N, CA, C and O atoms as a CHARMM CRD file, in Angstrom:
* protein
*
  320
    1    1 MET  N     98.43900  78.97300  73.36900 PROA 1      0.00000
    2    1 MET  CA    99.03800  80.27900  73.35000 PROA 1      0.00000
    3    1 MET  C    100.12200  80.30800  74.42600 PROA 1      0.00000
    4    1 MET  O     99.92300  79.82400  75.54100 PROA 1      0.00000
    5    2 LYS  N    101.24900  80.87200  74.07700 PROA 2      0.00000
    6    2 LYS  CA   102.33900  80.98500  75.03300 PROA 2      0.00000
    7    2 LYS  C    102.00500  82.02800  76.09400 PROA 2      0.00000
    8    2 LYS  O    101.22800  82.95200  75.85600 PROA 2      0.00000
    9    3 ALA  N    102.59900  81.86500  77.25100 PROA 3      0.00000
   10    3 ALA  CA   102.33500  82.78200  78.36400 PROA 3      0.00000
   11    3 ALA  C    102.78500  84.20100  78.03800 PROA 3      0.00000
   12    3 ALA  O    102.11800  85.16700  78.40800 PROA 3      0.00000
   13    4 ALA  N    103.90900  84.32800  77.35100 PROA 4      0.00000
   14    4 ALA  CA   104.41500  85.66400  77.01000 PROA 4      0.00000
   15    4 ALA  C    103.46200  86.37400  76.04600 PROA 4      0.00000
   16    4 ALA  O    103.23600  87.57700  76.17900 PROA 4      0.00000
   17    5 THR  N    102.91000  85.65600  75.09100 PROA 5      0.00000
   18    5 THR  CA   101.96500  86.23800  74.14600 PROA 5      0.00000
   19    5 THR  C    100.68600  86.65600  74.85900 PROA 5      0.00000
   20    5 THR  O    100.14200  87.72900  74.59600 PROA 5      0.00000
   21    6 GLU  N    100.21400  85.80900  75.75700 PROA 6      0.00000
   22    6 GLU  CA    99.01100  86.13500  76.52300 PROA 6      0.00000
   23    6 GLU  C     99.22800  87.40600  77.35000 PROA 6      0.00000
   24    6 GLU  O     98.35900  88.27800  77.38800 PROA 6      0.00000
   25    7 ARG  N    100.37300  87.51200  78.00600 PROA 7      0.00000
   26    7 ARG  CA   100.67400  88.71000  78.79800 PROA 7      0.00000
   27    7 ARG  C    100.71000  89.95800  77.93200 PROA 7      0.00000
   28    7 ARG  O    100.19200  91.00000  78.33100 PROA 7      0.00000
   29    8 LYS  N    101.31800  89.86800  76.74400 PROA 8      0.00000
   30    8 LYS  CA   101.37600  91.03100  75.85400 PROA 8      0.00000
   31    8 LYS  C     99.98100  91.47800  75.43600 PROA 8      0.00000
   32    8 LYS  O     99.68200  92.67200  75.43500 PROA 8      0.00000
   33    9 ILE  N     99.13300  90.52600  75.08400 PROA 9      0.00000
   34    9 ILE  CA    97.77100  90.85400  74.65000 PROA 9      0.00000
   35    9 ILE  C     96.99400  91.49700  75.79300 PROA 9      0.00000
   36    9 ILE  O     96.33900  92.52100  75.59800 PROA 9      0.00000
   37   10 ILE  N     97.06100  90.91100  76.97200 PROA 10     0.00000
   38   10 ILE  CA    96.32100  91.45200  78.10900 PROA 10     0.00000
   39   10 ILE  C     96.88600  92.80600  78.51600 PROA 10     0.00000
   40   10 ILE  O     96.12700  93.70500  78.87500 PROA 10     0.00000
   41   11 ARG  N     98.20900  92.96800  78.46500 PROA 11     0.00000
   42   11 ARG  CA    98.81800  94.25300  78.81900 PROA 11     0.00000
   43   11 ARG  C     98.34500  95.35400  77.87700 PROA 11     0.00000
   44   11 ARG  O     97.99700  96.44600  78.32600 PROA 11     0.00000
   45   12 TRP  N     98.32900  95.07700  76.56700 PROA 12     0.00000
   46   12 TRP  CA    97.87700  96.09400  75.60900 PROA 12     0.00000
   47   12 TRP  C     96.38200  96.36800  75.74700 PROA 12     0.00000
   48   12 TRP  O     95.95100  97.51200  75.59700 PROA 12     0.00000
   49   13 LEU  N     95.59800  95.35400  76.02400 PROA 13     0.00000
   50   13 LEU  CA    94.17700  95.56000  76.29100 PROA 13     0.00000
   51   13 LEU  C     93.99600  96.47500  77.49600 PROA 13     0.00000
   52   13 LEU  O     93.15600  97.37500  77.48200 PROA 13     0.00000
   53   14 HSD  N     94.77800  96.24400  78.52500 PROA 14     0.00000
   54   14 HSD  CA    94.73100  97.05300  79.74400 PROA 14     0.00000
   55   14 HSD  C     95.09700  98.51300  79.44700 PROA 14     0.00000
   56   14 HSD  O     94.42800  99.43000  79.92200 PROA 14     0.00000
   57   15 ILE  N     96.14300  98.72000  78.67200 PROA 15     0.00000
   58   15 ILE  CA    96.59600 100.07600  78.34300 PROA 15     0.00000
   59   15 ILE  C     95.58300 100.80000  77.46800 PROA 15     0.00000
   60   15 ILE  O     95.23100 101.94800  77.74200 PROA 15     0.00000
   61   16 VAL  N     95.11600 100.14100  76.42500 PROA 16     0.00000
   62   16 VAL  CA    94.18000 100.77900  75.48600 PROA 16     0.00000
   63   16 VAL  C     92.83900 101.07100  76.16500 PROA 16     0.00000
   64   16 VAL  O     92.23200 102.11100  75.90600 PROA 16     0.00000
   65   17 ALA  N     92.37600 100.17400  77.02200 PROA 17     0.00000
   66   17 ALA  CA    91.10700 100.41200  77.71700 PROA 17     0.00000
   67   17 ALA  C     91.22900 101.53400  78.74600 PROA 17     0.00000
   68   17 ALA  O     90.22300 102.12900  79.13300 PROA 17     0.00000
   69   18 SER  N     92.44300 101.82500  79.18900 PROA 18     0.00000
   70   18 SER  CA    92.64600 102.89200  80.17800 PROA 18     0.00000
   71   18 SER  C     92.63500 104.28600  79.56300 PROA 18     0.00000
   72   18 SER  O     92.46100 105.26800  80.28400 PROA 18     0.00000
   73   19 ILE  N     92.81200 104.39600  78.27400 PROA 19     0.00000
   74   19 ILE  CA    92.86600 105.70600  77.61900 PROA 19     0.00000
   75   19 ILE  C     91.57800 106.51200  77.81100 PROA 19     0.00000
   76   19 ILE  O     91.67400 107.70200  78.10900 PROA 19     0.00000
   77   20 PRO  N     90.38400 105.94100  77.66000 PROA 20     0.00000
   78   20 PRO  CA    89.17200 106.74200  77.88200 PROA 20     0.00000
   79   20 PRO  C     89.02500 107.27800  79.31000 PROA 20     0.00000
   80   20 PRO  O     88.33900 108.27700  79.52400 PROA 20     0.00000
   81   21 ILE  N     89.65500 106.63300  80.27600 PROA 21     0.00000
   82   21 ILE  CA    89.61500 107.14100  81.64900 PROA 21     0.00000
   83   21 ILE  C     90.28000 108.51100  81.71400 PROA 21     0.00000
   84   21 ILE  O     89.81800 109.38800  82.44400 PROA 21     0.00000
   85   22 ILE  N     91.35200 108.70200  80.96400 PROA 22     0.00000
   86   22 ILE  CA    92.03100 109.99800  80.91300 PROA 22     0.00000
   87   22 ILE  C     91.07600 111.05200  80.35700 PROA 22     0.00000
   88   22 ILE  O     91.01100 112.16900  80.87200 PROA 22     0.00000
   89   23 GLY  N     90.33700 110.69800  79.30700 PROA 23     0.00000
   90   23 GLY  CA    89.35200 111.61600  78.75200 PROA 23     0.00000
   91   23 GLY  C     88.23600 111.91500  79.72600 PROA 23     0.00000
   92   23 GLY  O     87.70600 113.02600  79.75400 PROA 23     0.00000
   93   24 TYR  N     87.87900 110.93000  80.52100 PROA 24     0.00000
   94   24 TYR  CA    86.82900 111.13200  81.52600 PROA 24     0.00000
   95   24 TYR  C     87.30300 112.10100  82.60800 PROA 24     0.00000
   96   24 TYR  O     86.54100 112.95900  83.05400 PROA 24     0.00000
   97   25 ILE  N     88.54600 111.96500  83.02500 PROA 25     0.00000
   98   25 ILE  CA    89.06900 112.80600  84.10700 PROA 25     0.00000
   99   25 ILE  C     89.39200 114.21200  83.61900 PROA 25     0.00000
  100   25 ILE  O     89.00600 115.19300  84.25600 PROA 25     0.00000
  101   26 TYR  N     90.09700 114.31900  82.49100 PROA 26     0.00000
  102   26 TYR  CA    90.62000 115.60900  82.04700 PROA 26     0.00000
  103   26 TYR  C     89.86300 116.25000  80.89100 PROA 26     0.00000
  104   26 TYR  O     90.07000 117.42800  80.60200 PROA 26     0.00000
  105   27 GLY  N     89.00600 115.51200  80.23800 PROA 27     0.00000
  106   27 GLY  CA    88.37300 116.04300  79.03900 PROA 27     0.00000
  107   27 GLY  C     86.87500 116.22300  79.17200 PROA 27     0.00000
  108   27 GLY  O     86.32000 116.16300  80.26900 PROA 27     0.00000
  109   28 PRO  N     86.23400 116.44400  78.04600 PROA 28     0.00000
  110   28 PRO  CA    84.79200 116.69500  78.04800 PROA 28     0.00000
  111   28 PRO  C     83.93800 115.42800  78.04600 PROA 28     0.00000
  112   28 PRO  O     82.72200 115.50600  77.87000 PROA 28     0.00000
  113   29 VAL  N     84.55400 114.27300  78.23800 PROA 29     0.00000
  114   29 VAL  CA    83.80300 113.01600  78.16700 PROA 29     0.00000
  115   29 VAL  C     82.77000 112.92100  79.28500 PROA 29     0.00000
  116   29 VAL  O     81.72500 112.29600  79.10500 PROA 29     0.00000
  117   30 LYS  N     83.04600 113.52900  80.42900 PROA 30     0.00000
  118   30 LYS  CA    82.09400 113.41400  81.54400 PROA 30     0.00000
  119   30 LYS  C     80.77700 114.13700  81.28900 PROA 30     0.00000
  120   30 LYS  O     79.83200 114.00200  82.06600 PROA 30     0.00000
  121   31 ASP  N     80.71100 114.90500  80.20300 PROA 31     0.00000
  122   31 ASP  CA    79.46700 115.57800  79.82900 PROA 31     0.00000
  123   31 ASP  C     78.60900 114.73000  78.88400 PROA 31     0.00000
  124   31 ASP  O     77.48400 115.12000  78.57000 PROA 31     0.00000
  125   32 ILE  N     79.10800 113.59400  78.42900 PROA 32     0.00000
  126   32 ILE  CA    78.38900 112.71600  77.51300 PROA 32     0.00000
  127   32 ILE  C     77.88400 111.50300  78.32200 PROA 32     0.00000
  128   32 ILE  O     78.68400 110.65800  78.72200 PROA 32     0.00000
  129   33 PRO  N     76.58700 111.41400  78.56000 PROA 33     0.00000
  130   33 PRO  CA    76.05500 110.36000  79.44500 PROA 33     0.00000
  131   33 PRO  C     76.35300 108.93500  78.96400 PROA 33     0.00000
  132   33 PRO  O     76.66800 108.07000  79.78100 PROA 33     0.00000
  133   34 ASN  N     76.25900 108.67700  77.66600 PROA 34     0.00000
  134   34 ASN  CA    76.52500 107.32600  77.16600 PROA 34     0.00000
  135   34 ASN  C     77.98200 106.92900  77.37100 PROA 34     0.00000
  136   34 ASN  O     78.28300 105.77900  77.68900 PROA 34     0.00000
  137   35 ALA  N     78.87600 107.88300  77.18700 PROA 35     0.00000
  138   35 ALA  CA    80.29900 107.60000  77.38500 PROA 35     0.00000
  139   35 ALA  C     80.59600 107.33800  78.85400 PROA 35     0.00000
  140   35 ALA  O     81.40000 106.46600  79.18300 PROA 35     0.00000
  141   36 VAL  N     79.95600 108.08100  79.72400 PROA 36     0.00000
  142   36 VAL  CA    80.15500 107.87600  81.16500 PROA 36     0.00000
  143   36 VAL  C     79.69100 106.48100  81.57100 PROA 36     0.00000
  144   36 VAL  O     80.37900 105.79000  82.32200 PROA 36     0.00000
  145   37 MET  N     78.53400 106.06800  81.07900 PROA 37     0.00000
  146   37 MET  CA    78.02700 104.72900  81.39500 PROA 37     0.00000
  147   37 MET  C     78.96200 103.64900  80.86100 PROA 37     0.00000
  148   37 MET  O     79.19600 102.64600  81.53600 PROA 37     0.00000
  149   38 MET  N     79.49700 103.84400  79.66000 PROA 38     0.00000
  150   38 MET  CA    80.41500 102.87300  79.06900 PROA 38     0.00000
  151   38 MET  C     81.69600 102.76700  79.90400 PROA 38     0.00000
  152   38 MET  O     82.20500 101.67100  80.13900 PROA 38     0.00000
  153   39 ILE  N     82.19700 103.89600  80.33800 PROA 39     0.00000
  154   39 ILE  CA    83.42400 103.88800  81.14300 PROA 39     0.00000
  155   39 ILE  C     83.18200 103.23900  82.50300 PROA 39     0.00000
  156   39 ILE  O     83.98700 102.42400  82.95400 PROA 39     0.00000
  157   40 LYS  N     82.08700 103.59400  83.15000 PROA 40     0.00000
  158   40 LYS  CA    81.81600 103.08700  84.50100 PROA 40     0.00000
  159   40 LYS  C     81.46600 101.60300  84.52400 PROA 40     0.00000
  160   40 LYS  O     81.91400 100.87800  85.41200 PROA 40     0.00000
  161   41 TRP  N     80.67900 101.14900  83.56700 PROA 41     0.00000
  162   41 TRP  CA    80.14300  99.79200  83.64700 PROA 41     0.00000
  163   41 TRP  C     80.81500  98.77500  82.74600 PROA 41     0.00000
  164   41 TRP  O     80.59400  97.57500  82.90800 PROA 41     0.00000
  165   42 VAL  N     81.64000  99.22700  81.78700 PROA 42     0.00000
  166   42 VAL  CA    82.30600  98.27600  80.89400 PROA 42     0.00000
  167   42 VAL  C     83.82200  98.39800  81.00100 PROA 42     0.00000
  168   42 VAL  O     84.50600  97.42700  81.32400 PROA 42     0.00000
  169   43 LEU  N     84.33900  99.57800  80.73300 PROA 43     0.00000
  170   43 LEU  CA    85.78700  99.73600  80.66100 PROA 43     0.00000
  171   43 LEU  C     86.47900  99.61800  82.01900 PROA 43     0.00000
  172   43 LEU  O     87.50900  98.95500  82.13100 PROA 43     0.00000
  173   44 PHE  N     85.92500 100.25200  83.04400 PROA 44     0.00000
  174   44 PHE  CA    86.58400 100.19100  84.34300 PROA 44     0.00000
  175   44 PHE  C     86.65100  98.75700  84.89200 PROA 44     0.00000
  176   44 PHE  O     87.71500  98.34800  85.35700 PROA 44     0.00000
  177   45 PRO  N     85.56100  97.97800  84.85800 PROA 45     0.00000
  178   45 PRO  CA    85.69300  96.57600  85.29900 PROA 45     0.00000
  179   45 PRO  C     86.66500  95.77300  84.42900 PROA 45     0.00000
  180   45 PRO  O     87.37200  94.90000  84.93300 PROA 45     0.00000
  181   46 LEU  N     86.70000  96.06400  83.13200 PROA 46     0.00000
  182   46 LEU  CA    87.64900  95.39300  82.24900 PROA 46     0.00000
  183   46 LEU  C     89.08600  95.71600  82.64500 PROA 46     0.00000
  184   46 LEU  O     89.94400  94.83300  82.65500 PROA 46     0.00000
  185   47 ILE  N     89.34600  96.96800  82.96800 PROA 47     0.00000
  186   47 ILE  CA    90.68200  97.38200  83.39000 PROA 47     0.00000
  187   47 ILE  C     91.05500  96.70700  84.70900 PROA 47     0.00000
  188   47 ILE  O     92.17500  96.21900  84.86400 PROA 47     0.00000
  189   48 VAL  N     90.13600  96.67800  85.64100 PROA 48     0.00000
  190   48 VAL  CA    90.40900  96.04600  86.93600 PROA 48     0.00000
  191   48 VAL  C     90.67000  94.55800  86.75800 PROA 48     0.00000
  192   48 VAL  O     91.62800  94.02600  87.31800 PROA 48     0.00000
  193   49 PHE  N     89.82500  93.88100  85.98400 PROA 49     0.00000
  194   49 PHE  CA    89.99700  92.44700  85.77800 PROA 49     0.00000
  195   49 PHE  C     91.30500  92.13100  85.06800 PROA 49     0.00000
  196   49 PHE  O     92.00900  91.19700  85.45300 PROA 49     0.00000
  197   50 SER  N     91.63800  92.90200  84.03000 PROA 50     0.00000
  198   50 SER  CA    92.89100  92.62700  83.31400 PROA 50     0.00000
  199   50 SER  C     94.10400  92.91100  84.19200 PROA 50     0.00000
  200   50 SER  O     95.10400  92.19600  84.10700 PROA 50     0.00000
  201   51 GLY  N     94.03700  93.93600  85.03100 PROA 51     0.00000
  202   51 GLY  CA    95.12900  94.21200  85.95200 PROA 51     0.00000
  203   51 GLY  C     95.30600  93.09700  86.97600 PROA 51     0.00000
  204   51 GLY  O     96.42600  92.67600  87.26500 PROA 51     0.00000
  205   52 LEU  N     94.19100  92.62600  87.51900 PROA 52     0.00000
  206   52 LEU  CA    94.26800  91.51200  88.46400 PROA 52     0.00000
  207   52 LEU  C     94.79100  90.24900  87.79300 PROA 52     0.00000
  208   52 LEU  O     95.54500  89.48800  88.40000 PROA 52     0.00000
  209   53 TRP  N     94.39500  90.02300  86.54000 PROA 53     0.00000
  210   53 TRP  CA    94.85700  88.83500  85.82800 PROA 53     0.00000
  211   53 TRP  C     96.36100  88.91600  85.55900 PROA 53     0.00000
  212   53 TRP  O     97.06900  87.91400  85.66600 PROA 53     0.00000
  213   54 LEU  N     96.84400  90.11100  85.21000 PROA 54     0.00000
  214   54 LEU  CA    98.28400  90.27200  85.02100 PROA 54     0.00000
  215   54 LEU  C     99.03700  90.05300  86.32900 PROA 54     0.00000
  216   54 LEU  O    100.15800  89.54400  86.32800 PROA 54     0.00000
  217   55 TRP  N     98.42600  90.43300  87.43200 PROA 55     0.00000
  218   55 TRP  CA    99.07700  90.33300  88.72800 PROA 55     0.00000
  219   55 TRP  C     98.99700  88.91600  89.30200 PROA 55     0.00000
  220   55 TRP  O    100.00900  88.36700  89.73800 PROA 55     0.00000
  221   56 LYS  N     97.80700  88.32500  89.30500 PROA 56     0.00000
  222   56 LYS  CA    97.59100  87.04200  89.96500 PROA 56     0.00000
  223   56 LYS  C     97.10100  85.92900  89.04100 PROA 56     0.00000
  224   56 LYS  O     96.61500  84.90500  89.52200 PROA 56     0.00000
  225   57 GLY  N     97.21900  86.10800  87.74000 PROA 57     0.00000
  226   57 GLY  CA    96.74200  85.09100  86.80500 PROA 57     0.00000
  227   57 GLY  C     97.47000  83.77100  86.94100 PROA 57     0.00000
  228   57 GLY  O     96.86300  82.70900  86.80300 PROA 57     0.00000
  229   58 HSD  N     98.76800  83.82600  87.20900 PROA 58     0.00000
  230   58 HSD  CA    99.53400  82.59100  87.37100 PROA 58     0.00000
  231   58 HSD  C     99.03300  81.79000  88.56700 PROA 58     0.00000
  232   58 HSD  O     99.00100  80.56000  88.52400 PROA 58     0.00000
  233   59 TRP  N     98.64500  82.48200  89.63100 PROA 59     0.00000
  234   59 TRP  CA    98.13800  81.82000  90.83000 PROA 59     0.00000
  235   59 TRP  C     96.79000  81.15600  90.54700 PROA 59     0.00000
  236   59 TRP  O     96.54000  80.03800  90.99800 PROA 59     0.00000
  237   60 VAL  N     95.92500  81.84300  89.80200 PROA 60     0.00000
  238   60 VAL  CA    94.60300  81.29700  89.46000 PROA 60     0.00000
  239   60 VAL  C     94.75800  80.04500  88.59400 PROA 60     0.00000
  240   60 VAL  O     94.10000  79.03300  88.83300 PROA 60     0.00000
  241   61 ARG  N     95.63600  80.12100  87.58400 PROA 61     0.00000
  242   61 ARG  CA    95.86000  78.94400  86.72600 PROA 61     0.00000
  243   61 ARG  C     96.39900  77.76900  87.53900 PROA 61     0.00000
  244   61 ARG  O     96.00500  76.62600  87.30600 PROA 61     0.00000
  245   62 LYS  N     97.29300  78.03700  88.49000 PROA 62     0.00000
  246   62 LYS  CA    97.85600  76.97600  89.33600 PROA 62     0.00000
  247   62 LYS  C     96.75600  76.31600  90.16100 PROA 62     0.00000
  248   62 LYS  O     96.69900  75.09000  90.25600 PROA 62     0.00000
  249   63 LYS  N     95.87800  77.12900  90.76000 PROA 63     0.00000
  250   63 LYS  CA    94.78300  76.58100  91.57100 PROA 63     0.00000
  251   63 LYS  C     93.80400  75.78500  90.72000 PROA 63     0.00000
  252   63 LYS  O     93.31400  74.74300  91.15500 PROA 63     0.00000
  253   64 LEU  N     93.51300  76.26100  89.51300 PROA 64     0.00000
  254   64 LEU  CA    92.60300  75.51900  88.62900 PROA 64     0.00000
  255   64 LEU  C     93.18900  74.17200  88.23600 PROA 64     0.00000
  256   64 LEU  O     92.46400  73.18100  88.15300 PROA 64     0.00000
  257   65 ARG  N     94.50000  74.12800  87.99200 PROA 65     0.00000
  258   65 ARG  CA    95.14300  72.84900  87.67000 PROA 65     0.00000
  259   65 ARG  C     95.05800  71.89200  88.85400 PROA 65     0.00000
  260   65 ARG  O     94.83000  70.69800  88.66100 PROA 65     0.00000
  261   66 GLN  N     95.23900  72.39500  90.07600 PROA 66     0.00000
  262   66 GLN  CA    95.16100  71.54200  91.25800 PROA 66     0.00000
  263   66 GLN  C     93.75800  70.98200  91.43900 PROA 66     0.00000
  264   66 GLN  O     93.59500  69.80300  91.75100 PROA 66     0.00000
  265   67 VAL  N     92.74600  71.81900  91.24500 PROA 67     0.00000
  266   67 VAL  CA    91.35700  71.36700  91.38300 PROA 67     0.00000
  267   67 VAL  C     91.04600  70.32200  90.31000 PROA 67     0.00000
  268   67 VAL  O     90.39300  69.31700  90.58800 PROA 67     0.00000
  269   68 LYS  N     91.51000  70.56200  89.09200 PROA 68     0.00000
  270   68 LYS  CA    91.25500  69.62400  87.99600 PROA 68     0.00000
  271   68 LYS  C     91.92300  68.27900  88.27200 PROA 68     0.00000
  272   68 LYS  O     91.32200  67.23300  88.02500 PROA 68     0.00000
  273   69 SER  N     93.14800  68.29100  88.77900 PROA 69     0.00000
  274   69 SER  CA    93.82600  67.02800  89.06600 PROA 69     0.00000
  275   69 SER  C     93.15900  66.30600  90.23600 PROA 69     0.00000
  276   69 SER  O     93.10600  65.07600  90.24200 PROA 69     0.00000
  277   70 GLN  N     92.65300  67.03900  91.22400 PROA 70     0.00000
  278   70 GLN  CA    91.95500  66.40500  92.33800 PROA 70     0.00000
  279   70 GLN  C     90.66800  65.74500  91.87400 PROA 70     0.00000
  280   70 GLN  O     90.31800  64.66100  92.34000 PROA 70     0.00000
  281   71 LYS  N     89.95800  66.39900  90.95100 PROA 71     0.00000
  282   71 LYS  CA    88.71800  65.81600  90.43100 PROA 71     0.00000
  283   71 LYS  C     89.00500  64.55300  89.64100 PROA 71     0.00000
  284   71 LYS  O     88.25700  63.58000  89.74000 PROA 71     0.00000
  285   72 SER  N     90.07100  64.55000  88.86100 PROA 72     0.00000
  286   72 SER  CA    90.39200  63.36000  88.07900 PROA 72     0.00000
  287   72 SER  C     90.83800  62.22700  88.99300 PROA 72     0.00000
  288   72 SER  O     90.58200  61.06300  88.68400 PROA 72     0.00000
  289   73 ASN  N     91.49800  62.53100  90.11200 PROA 73     0.00000
  290   73 ASN  CA    91.89300  61.49100  91.05800 PROA 73     0.00000
  291   73 ASN  C     90.69500  60.91900  91.79900 PROA 73     0.00000
  292   73 ASN  O     90.70600  59.74100  92.15500 PROA 73     0.00000
  293   74 VAL  N     89.68200  61.70400  92.03500 PROA 74     0.00000
  294   74 VAL  CA    88.47000  61.21500  92.70200 PROA 74     0.00000
  295   74 VAL  C     87.71700  60.27900  91.76300 PROA 74     0.00000
  296   74 VAL  O     87.17400  59.26800  92.20900 PROA 74     0.00000
  297   75 LYS  N     87.67400  60.59800  90.47200 PROA 75     0.00000
  298   75 LYS  CA    86.98200  59.73300  89.51800 PROA 75     0.00000
  299   75 LYS  C     87.71800  58.42600  89.32100 PROA 75     0.00000
  300   75 LYS  O     87.09000  57.38400  89.13300 PROA 75     0.00000
  301   76 ASN  N     89.04400  58.46200  89.36000 PROA 76     0.00000
  302   76 ASN  CA    89.86000  57.27300  89.12900 PROA 76     0.00000
  303   76 ASN  C     90.84800  57.14000  90.28200 PROA 76     0.00000
  304   76 ASN  O     91.98100  57.60700  90.16700 PROA 76     0.00000
  305   77 PRO  N     90.44900  56.51300  91.39700 PROA 77     0.00000
  306   77 PRO  CA    91.32300  56.46200  92.56600 PROA 77     0.00000
  307   77 PRO  C     92.60200  55.66900  92.34700 PROA 77     0.00000
  308   77 PRO  O     93.56100  55.86600  93.09300 PROA 77     0.00000
  309   78 ARG  N     92.66100  54.79400  91.37500 PROA 78     0.00000
  310   78 ARG  CA    93.85900  54.01300  91.11600 PROA 78     0.00000
  311   78 ARG  C     94.93100  54.79800  90.37300 PROA 78     0.00000
  312   78 ARG  O     96.05600  54.32000  90.22600 PROA 78     0.00000
  313   79 ALA  N     94.59600  56.00700  89.89800 PROA 79     0.00000
  314   79 ALA  CA    95.54800  56.81900  89.13900 PROA 79     0.00000
  315   79 ALA  C     96.63500  57.40500  90.04500 PROA 79     0.00000
  316   79 ALA  O     97.65100  57.88800  89.54600 PROA 79     0.00000
  317   80 GLN  N     96.44400  57.37000  91.33200 PROA 80     0.00000
  318   80 GLN  CA    97.43300  57.92900  92.25400 PROA 80     0.00000
  319   80 GLN  C     98.56800  57.04200  92.33100 PROA 80     0.00000
  320   80 GLN  O     99.52300  57.32400  93.05500 PROA 80     0.00000
């Protein structure tokens, strides 16, 4: 998957998952216990994680590539 496509998908996931928060703040959703639990324990962490991934995902991928290359060099020391 291309990086631009991944960003678009994550951005739309972030936006769509944020819509129920508006209902929680301004609407009658806070009176429905199941909806409150869904927002607090599923949607809010999803929004936070997707926002962090949009912000620092490139850094995480870079670090994972470095760790992976270091592990492969340890297994095969002549590859350097």
